[in-house]
Structure formats: structure tokens, C-alpha cells
BALOBA-696547 format. One record per residue: chain; residue number from 1; x, y, z of N, C-alpha, C, O in turn; residue in one letter. Coordinates in steps of 0.05 Angstrom, whole numbers, plus 32768, in hexadecimal, padded with zeros to 4 digits. Each point is the difference from the previous one (the first is absolute). Example, Ala and Ser with C-alpha at 12.3 -4.5 7.8 and 13.67 -1.06 7.14 Angstrom:
<recs>
[rec 'A'; 1; [8108; 7F8E; 809C]; [7FEE; 8018; 8000]; [8012; 8018; 8000]; [8015; 8000; 800D]; 'a'],
[rec 'A'; 2; [7FE4; 8015; 7FE5]; [8010; 8018; 8001]; [7FF1; 8016; 800E]; [800A; 8016; 8004]; 's'],
</recs>
This chain:
<recs>
[rec 'A'; 1; [7B6A; 88A7; 7E1A]; [7FE8; 8010; 7FFF]; [7FFA; 800E; 801B]; [7FFB; 8018; 8001]; 'm'],
[rec 'A'; 2; [8007; 7FD9; 8014]; [7FFB; 800B; 801A]; [8016; 8013; 8008]; [7FFB; 8015; 800D]; 'l'],
[rec 'A'; 3; [801E; 7FE5; 7FEC]; [8016; 8011; 8006]; [7FFE; 801B; 7FF1]; [8005; 8015; 800B]; 'l'],
[rec 'A'; 4; [7FF3; 7FEA; 7FDC]; [7FFC; 8018; 7FF0]; [7FEA; 8011; 800C]; [8002; 8019; 8001]; 'n'],
[rec 'A'; 5; [7FE9; 7FDB; 8008]; [7FEA; 800E; 800D]; [8009; 800E; 8019]; [7FF9; 8017; 8005]; 'y'],
[rec 'A'; 6; [8017; 7FDB; 800B]; [800A; 800B; 8019]; [8012; 8018; 7FFA]; [7FFF; 8014; 800E]; 'a'],
[rec 'A'; 7; [8013; 7FE9; 7FDE]; [8012; 8016; 7FF9]; [7FF2; 8018; 7FF6]; [8007; 8017; 8006]; 'l'],
[rec 'A'; 8; [7FE4; 7FE5; 7FEA]; [7FF0; 8016; 7FF6]; [7FF2; 800F; 8017]; [7FFE; 8018; 8000]; 'e'],
[rec 'A'; 9; [7FF8; 7FD9; 8014]; [7FF2; 800C; 8017]; [8014; 8010; 8010]; [7FFA; 8017; 8009]; 'k'],
[rec 'A'; 10; [801E; 7FDF; 7FFB]; [8015; 800F; 800F]; [8008; 8019; 7FF1]; [8002; 8015; 800C]; 'i'],
[rec 'A'; 11; [8001; 7FE9; 7FD9]; [8008; 8017; 7FF0]; [7FEA; 8015; 8001]; [8006; 8018; 8003]; 'k'],
[rec 'A'; 12; [7FE1; 7FE0; 7FFC]; [7FE9; 8013; 8001]; [7FFF; 800E; 801B]; [7FFC; 8018; 8002]; 'k'],
[rec 'A'; 13; [8009; 7FD9; 8014]; [7FFF; 800B; 801B]; [8017; 8014; 8003]; [7FFD; 8015; 800C]; 'k'],
[rec 'A'; 14; [801B; 7FE4; 7FEA]; [8017; 8012; 8002]; [7FFB; 801A; 7FF1]; [8006; 8015; 800A]; 'v'],
[rec 'A'; 15; [7FEE; 7FE9; 7FDE]; [7FFB; 8018; 7FF1]; [7FEA; 8011; 800C]; [8002; 8019; 7FFF]; 'd'],
[rec 'A'; 16; [7FEA; 7FDB; 800E]; [7FEB; 800F; 800D]; [800A; 800F; 8019]; [7FF8; 8016; 8005]; 'e'],
[rec 'A'; 17; [801A; 7FDD; 8009]; [800A; 800C; 8019]; [8013; 8018; 7FFB]; [8003; 8011; 8012]; 'd'],
[rec 'A'; 18; [8009; 7FF0; 7FD7]; [8013; 8014; 7FFA]; [7FF3; 8017; 7FF0]; [8000; 7FFF; 7FE7]; 'c'],
[rec 'A'; 19; [7FF4; 8014; 8027]; [7FF2; 8016; 7FF2]; [8013; 8016; 7FF9]; [7FFF; 800A; 7FE9]; 'i'],
[rec 'A'; 20; [8013; 7FFD; 8029]; [8011; 8017; 7FFC]; [801D; 7FF8; 7FFB]; [8012; 800F; 8006]; 'd'],
[rec 'A'; 21; [7FF3; 7FD9; 7FF1]; [801B; 7FF6; 7FFC]; [800C; 8008; 7FE6]; [7FF2; 8007; 7FED]; 'g'],
[rec 'A'; 22; [8029; 7FF8; 8013]; [800E; 8007; 7FE7]; [8012; 7FE8; 7FF7]; [8012; 8004; 7FF0]; 'n'],
[rec 'A'; 23; [7FE9; 7FE5; 801B]; [800F; 7FE8; 7FFA]; [7FED; 7FEC; 7FF3]; [7FEB; 7FFA; 800B]; 'v'],
[rec 'A'; 24; [801D; 7FFB; 7FDE]; [7FF0; 7FEC; 7FF3]; [7FFE; 7FE5; 800E]; [8010; 7FFB; 8013]; 'g'],
[rec 'A'; 25; [7FDE; 7FF4; 7FE5]; [7FFB; 7FE7; 800D]; [8019; 7FEE; 7FFF]; [8007; 7FF4; 8014]; 't'],
[rec 'A'; 26; [8006; 800A; 7FD5]; [8017; 7FEE; 7FFD]; [8017; 800B; 8012]; [800F; 7FF0; 800B]; 's'],
[rec 'A'; 27; [7FF4; 802A; 7FF6]; [8015; 800C; 8011]; [7FFA; 7FFA; 801E]; [8012; 7FFB; 800F]; 'e'],
[rec 'A'; 28; [7FD5; 8006; 7FF8]; [7FF8; 7FFB; 801C]; [8006; 7FE4; 8008]; [800B; 7FFB; 8015]; 'r'],
[rec 'A'; 29; [7FEE; 7FF2; 7FD9]; [8005; 7FE4; 8006]; [801E; 7FFB; 8003]; [800A; 7FF2; 8012]; 'i'],
[rec 'A'; 30; [8005; 8018; 7FDB]; [801D; 7FFD; 8000]; [800D; 800D; 8019]; [8013; 7FF5; 800B]; 'l'],
[rec 'A'; 31; [7FE2; 8022; 7FFD]; [800B; 800E; 8018]; [7FFB; 7FEF; 8019]; [8011; 7FFE; 8011]; 's'],
[rec 'A'; 32; [7FD7; 7FF6; 7FF1]; [7FFA; 7FF0; 8018]; [8012; 7FE7; 8001]; [800A; 7FF9; 8015]; 'v'],
[rec 'A'; 33; [7FF9; 7FFA; 7FD4]; [8011; 7FE7; 7FFF]; [801D; 8007; 8006]; [800C; 7FF3; 8011]; 'v'],
[rec 'A'; 34; [7FFF; 8020; 7FE1]; [801C; 8008; 8004]; [8004; 800B; 801C]; [8014; 7FFA; 800D]; 'a'],
[rec 'A'; 35; [7FDA; 8017; 7FFC]; [8002; 800B; 801B]; [7FFF; 7FEA; 8016]; [800E; 8002; 8014]; 'g'],
[rec 'A'; 36; [7FE0; 7FEB; 7FE8]; [7FFF; 7FEA; 8013]; [8019; 7FEF; 8001]; [8009; 7FF8; 8016]; 'g'],
[rec 'A'; 37; [8003; 8004; 7FD3]; [8019; 7FF1; 7FFE]; [8017; 800F; 800E]; [800E; 7FF5; 8010]; 'l'],
[rec 'A'; 38; [7FF4; 8025; 7FEA]; [8015; 8010; 800D]; [7FFC; 8003; 801E]; [8013; 7FFE; 800F]; 'i'],
[rec 'A'; 39; [7FD4; 8005; 7FF8]; [7FF9; 8002; 801D]; [8006; 7FE7; 800F]; [800B; 8001; 8016]; 'l'],
[rec 'A'; 40; [7FEF; 7FE8; 7FDE]; [8006; 7FE6; 800C]; [801E; 7FFB; 8003]; [8009; 7FF7; 8015]; 'g'],
[rec 'A'; 41; [8006; 8010; 7FD7]; [801D; 7FFD; 8002]; [800C; 8013; 8015]; [8012; 7FF9; 800F]; 'i'],
[rec 'A'; 42; [7FE3; 8020; 7FF2]; [800A; 8013; 8014]; [7FFA; 7FF6; 801C]; [8011; 8003; 8012]; 'g'],
[rec 'A'; 43; [7FD7; 7FF2; 7FF3]; [7FFA; 7FF6; 801B]; [8011; 7FE8; 8007]; [8008; 7FFD; 8017]; 'i'],
[rec 'A'; 44; [7FFD; 7FF2; 7FD5]; [8010; 7FE8; 8005]; [801C; 8007; 8009]; [800C; 7FF2; 8010]; 'k'],
[rec 'A'; 45; [8000; 8024; 7FE5]; [801B; 8007; 8005]; [8003; 8016; 8015]; [8015; 800D; 8002]; 'q'],
[rec 'A'; 46; [7FD6; 7FF8; 800D]; [8000; 8016; 8013]; [8015; 7FFD; 8016]; [800B; 8013; 8009]; 'l'],
[rec 'A'; 47; [7FFA; 7FD4; 7FFF]; [8014; 7FFB; 8016]; [801D; 8001; 7FF5]; [8012; 800B; 800C]; 'i'],
[rec 'A'; 48; [7FF2; 7FE8; 7FDC]; [801B; 7FFE; 7FF5]; [800B; 801B; 7FF6]; [8016; 8008; 8007]; 'k'],
[rec 'A'; 49; [7FDA; 8006; 7FEA]; [8008; 801A; 7FF4]; [7FEB; 8015; 8004]; [7FEF; 8004; 7FEF]; 'r'],
[rec 'A'; 50; [8011; 8009; 8028]; [7FE9; 8012; 8007]; [7FFD; 8018; 7FED]; [7FE9; 8007; 7FFA]; 'p'],
[rec 'A'; 51; [802C; 8005; 7FFD]; [7FFE; 8017; 7FEF]; [7FF5; 7FF9; 7FE4]; [7FEF; 800E; 7FF5]; 'm'],
[rec 'A'; 52; [801C; 7FDD; 8000]; [7FF6; 7FF6; 7FE6]; [7FE3; 7FF7; 8002]; [7FF0; 8005; 7FEE]; 't'],
[rec 'A'; 53; [800A; 7FED; 8028]; [7FE5; 7FF6; 8004]; [7FEC; 8017; 8003]; [7FEA; 7FFF; 7FF7]; 'a'],
[rec 'A'; 54; [801F; 8016; 8017]; [7FEE; 8017; 8004]; [7FFA; 800D; 7FE5]; [7FE9; 8009; 7FFC]; 'l'],
[rec 'A'; 55; [802A; 7FF9; 7FF3]; [7FFB; 800B; 7FE5]; [7FEC; 7FEE; 7FF1]; [7FEE; 800A; 7FF3]; 't'],
[rec 'A'; 56; [8016; 7FDC; 800F]; [7FEE; 7FEE; 7FF2]; [7FE4; 8001; 800B]; [7FEC; 7FFF; 7FF1]; 'g'],
[rec 'A'; 57; [8011; 8003; 8029]; [7FE6; 8003; 800D]; [7FF2; 801A; 7FF7]; [7FE8; 8000; 7FFB]; 'v'],
[rec 'A'; 58; [8027; 8015; 8005]; [7FF5; 801A; 7FF8]; [7FF7; 8000; 7FE2]; [7FEA; 8008; 7FFA]; 't'],
[rec 'A'; 59; [8027; 7FEE; 7FF5]; [7FFA; 7FFF; 7FE3]; [7FE9; 7FED; 7FFB]; [7FED; 8006; 7FF1]; 'l'],
[rec 'A'; 60; [8014; 7FE3; 801B]; [7FEA; 7FEC; 7FFC]; [7FE6; 800A; 800B]; [7FEB; 7FFD; 7FF2]; 'g'],
[rec 'A'; 61; [8015; 8010; 8025]; [7FE7; 800B; 800B]; [7FF5; 8016; 7FEE]; [7FE7; 8002; 7FFC]; 'g'],
[rec 'A'; 62; [802A; 800F; 7FF9]; [7FF7; 8015; 7FEE]; [7FF4; 7FF5; 7FE7]; [7FEC; 800A; 7FF6]; 'a'],
[rec 'A'; 63; [8020; 7FE1; 7FFF]; [7FF5; 7FF3; 7FE8]; [7FE5; 7FF3; 8005]; [7FEE; 8001; 7FF0]; 'l'],
[rec 'A'; 64; [8010; 7FF2; 8027]; [7FE6; 7FF3; 8007]; [7FEB; 8015; 8004]; [7FE9; 7FFD; 7FF6]; 'v'],
[rec 'A'; 65; [801E; 8019; 8017]; [7FED; 8016; 8004]; [7FF7; 800B; 7FE5]; [7FE8; 8006; 7FFC]; 'y'],
[rec 'A'; 66; [802B; 7FFE; 7FF2]; [7FFA; 800B; 7FE5]; [7FED; 7FED; 7FF1]; [7FED; 800A; 7FF3]; 'r'],
[rec 'A'; 67; [8018; 7FDC; 8010]; [7FEF; 7FED; 7FF2]; [7FE4; 7FFE; 800B]; [7FED; 7FFE; 7FF2]; 'g'],
[rec 'A'; 68; [8011; 8004; 8029]; [7FE6; 7FFE; 800C]; [7FEF; 8019; 7FFC]; [7FE8; 7FFD; 7FF9]; 'i'],
[rec 'A'; 69; [8024; 801A; 800A]; [7FF0; 8019; 7FFE]; [7FFC; 8008; 7FE3]; [7FEC; 800D; 7FFA]; 't'],
[rec 'A'; 70; [8027; 7FEC; 7FF4]; [7FFE; 8009; 7FE4]; [8009; 801D; 7FFC]; [7FFB; 800B; 7FEB]; 'g'],
[rec 'A'; 71; [8011; 8001; 8029]; [8009; 801B; 7FFE]; [801E; 8001; 8005]; [800A; 7FF5; 8014]; 'h'],
[rec 'A'; 72; [8005; 8018; 7FDB]; [801D; 8003; 8003]; [8006; 801E; 8000]; [7FFC; 800E; 7FEC]; 'c'],
[rec 'A'; 73; [800E; 7FFB; 802B]; [8007; 801D; 8003]; [8016; 8009; 7FED]; [8000; 8016; 7FF6]; 's'],
[rec 'A'; 74; [8013; 7FD8; 8005]; [8017; 8007; 7FEE]; [7FF5; 8003; 7FE4]; [8008; 8013; 7FF2]; 'i'],
[rec 'A'; 75; [7FE8; 7FDB; 8005]; [7FF4; 8001; 7FE5]; [7FEF; 8019; 7FFD]; [8000; 800C; 7FEB]; 'k'],
[rec 'A'; 76; [7FF1; 7FFB; 802A]; [7FEF; 8018; 7FFF]; [8011; 8019; 7FFD]; [7FFA; 8012; 7FF1]; 'a'],
[rec 'A'; 77; [801C; 7FEF; 801E]; [8012; 8017; 7FFF]; [800D; 8002; 7FE5]; [8003; 8017; 7FF5]; 'g'],
[rec 'A'; 78; [8006; 7FD3; 7FFF]; [800C; 8001; 7FE5]; [7FEB; 8008; 7FEB]; [8007; 800F; 7FEE]; 'l'],
[rec 'A'; 79; [7FE1; 7FE7; 8015]; [7FEB; 8008; 7FED]; [7FFA; 801E; 8002]; [7FFC; 800D; 7FEB]; 'd'],
[rec 'A'; 80; [8005; 7FFD; 802D]; [7FFA; 801D; 8004]; [8017; 8011; 7FF4]; [7FFB; 8015; 7FF5]; 'k'],
[rec 'A'; 81; [801E; 7FE1; 800E]; [8016; 800F; 7FF5]; [8001; 8001; 7FE2]; [8009; 8013; 7FF4]; 'm'],
[rec 'A'; 82; [7FEE; 7FD7; 7FFF]; [8003; 7FFE; 7FE3]; [7FE6; 8008; 7FF1]; [7FFF; 7FFE; 7FE8]; 't'],
[rec 'A'; 83; [7FED; 800C; 8027]; [7FE7; 8008; 7FF3]; [8005; 8019; 7FEE]; [800E; 8012; 8008]; 'k'],
[rec 'A'; 84; [7FE7; 7FEE; 7FE1]; [8004; 8016; 7FED]; [7FED; 8017; 8006]; [8006; 8017; 7FF7]; 'k'],
[rec 'A'; 85; [7FE4; 7FE5; 8017]; [7FED; 8015; 8005]; [800A; 8015; 8014]; [7FF8; 8017; 7FFF]; 'e'],
[rec 'A'; 86; [801B; 7FE1; 8012]; [8009; 8012; 8014]; [8018; 8011; 7FF8]; [800D; 800C; 8011]; 'd'],
[rec 'A'; 87; [7FF9; 7FF5; 7FD5]; [8017; 800F; 7FF7]; [7FFA; 801E; 8002]; [7FEA; 8009; 7FFD]; 'e'],
[rec 'A'; 88; [802B; 8006; 8008]; [7FFD; 801D; 8002]; [8008; 800C; 7FE5]; [8014; 7FF9; 7FF4]; 'v'],
[rec 'A'; 89; [7FDC; 8019; 8003]; [8005; 800E; 7FE7]; [800B; 801C; 8006]; [7FF3; 800F; 800E]; 't'],
[rec 'A'; 90; [8024; 7FF7; 7FE7]; [800C; 801B; 8005]; [7FFC; 8010; 7FE7]; [8007; 7FF8; 7FEA]; 'v'],
[rec 'A'; 91; [7FED; 801F; 801A]; [7FFB; 8013; 7FEA]; [8013; 8017; 8004]; [8001; 800D; 8015]; 'i'],
[rec 'A'; 92; [800F; 7FF8; 7FD6]; [8014; 8015; 8001]; [7FF4; 801A; 7FF6]; [7FF4; 8002; 7FEB]; 'e'],
[rec 'A'; 93; [8010; 8013; 8025]; [7FF8; 801B; 7FF8]; [8018; 8010; 7FF8]; [8014; 8000; 800F]; 'h'],
[rec 'A'; 94; [7FEB; 800D; 7FDB]; [8016; 8011; 7FF7]; [7FF8; 801D; 8000]; [7FEB; 8007; 7FF5]; 'r'],
[rec 'A'; 95; [8025; 8009; 8016]; [7FFB; 801C; 8001]; [8016; 800E; 7FEF]; [8018; 7FFC; 8004]; 'y'],
[rec 'A'; 96; [7FDF; 8015; 7FEA]; [8013; 800F; 7FF0]; [8001; 801D; 8009]; [7FEB; 800D; 8004]; 'f'],
[rec 'A'; 97; [802D; 7FFC; 8000]; [8004; 801B; 8009]; [800C; 8010; 7FE9]; [8014; 7FF8; 7FF5]; 'v'],
[rec 'A'; 98; [7FDF; 801E; 8004]; [8009; 8010; 7FEA]; [8014; 8015; 800B]; [7FF9; 800D; 8014]; 'k'],
[rec 'A'; 99; [801D; 7FF6; 7FE0]; [8014; 8014; 8009]; [8003; 8016; 7FED]; [8010; 8013; 8005]; 'q'],
</recs>
């Protein structure tokens, strides 16, 4: 009962803080968890494999940022590209020349 109350409060706070976001609550939570895991593994292997670790740190940080802010630039770009309202309509004009 207390755990459910706490989870509902967290969910409500996350939803209130994200006014202009394009990422849902479940995606945000998953992004933070997965990003934290990848970030931790990247930091742990920073000395042994610096290039692989740098990739992990970058990807993990981006996922954590996505989850915290609720805004994903890649998702916004894809939504903008696939929007049906922005289509261009071409109207063909035909001119007949009498000879």
C-alpha cells in the first residue's frame, strides 16, 4: 500500500514536470534505467577499453538525459518528417496551343 502510494506520487511528479515532452512515462523510466546501466558499465570499463567505454558513456548519458527531460530530439525529428499536414500538393496546369 505504501509502495503503491509512493510510485503514484513519483509518476504524478514526473508527468507534471514534463510539459513539452514527447516521450511517455514508461519510456522515460525505461530510458533512465537502461541509460544508467549502460553508463555504469561504460564508466567501469573506462580504463580497460577506452573507446568502447566512451561509446557506452555517451549512449548511457543520452538515454538518462532523455528519460529525465522527457524530450527526445530524434523522436521529434521523425515525427516532423512523417507528419501528413506538411505535405506539398502539386497542381498541374496544362496549356493547349492551337495550331
